[in-house]
Phi, psi and omega in degrees: 000135174250144184239132185259123180216170178227142166272113191237143171232124173251148180229124169288095178314298188300321187271339186069015179277147184219149171225139179244132176206177171246148171224159177291144169083190169239110177301134170241348177203170188306322186294338178288346181258331188293142182099342175281113190305310181311302188287337171289327172293310182306308179286336173296337182271357182269125189242013174217160181293129174203165175277135181243127166258148185230129164243132181228129174259124176269132180235148166246136175247118183096187183226165178100207179303138180273131179227144177283125185308138175280167173302324183284327172298313179300318176300319179298315175294328174301322181288317181298318178296323174294331180282321187222089179315339181256021178310308177299318174289320187282311195253353195235160173244131175275111186253349186190140175248137182232144172213132176207153177246161174207162180258131177255129183233118175286337174303319180287326172308310185297312179303322182290321177303319188288332182286000000 
């Protein structure tokens, strides 16, 4: 079994703040990041409209049939990366790089939560 996951860097462009975290699969748009706690906490702290840039390095761990990593598998990869900072380079295969931007508006989020 091969597991697909990504190392993601999000940047709040106007503030210059960055966060790095792991997610299952390869995010290609905002909806692929929503629901991941690290991402939700990061954008939850942004109180004004701004552009956010995303860079994702997609990795495969293992061999065989490919599956998108579950949150539990992502937590395991965090642990492995903490034990070995070179884990991604030494034990995983980098298969793709993805970059995209989106405009974050806390007002739109608030309206969605009210409905």
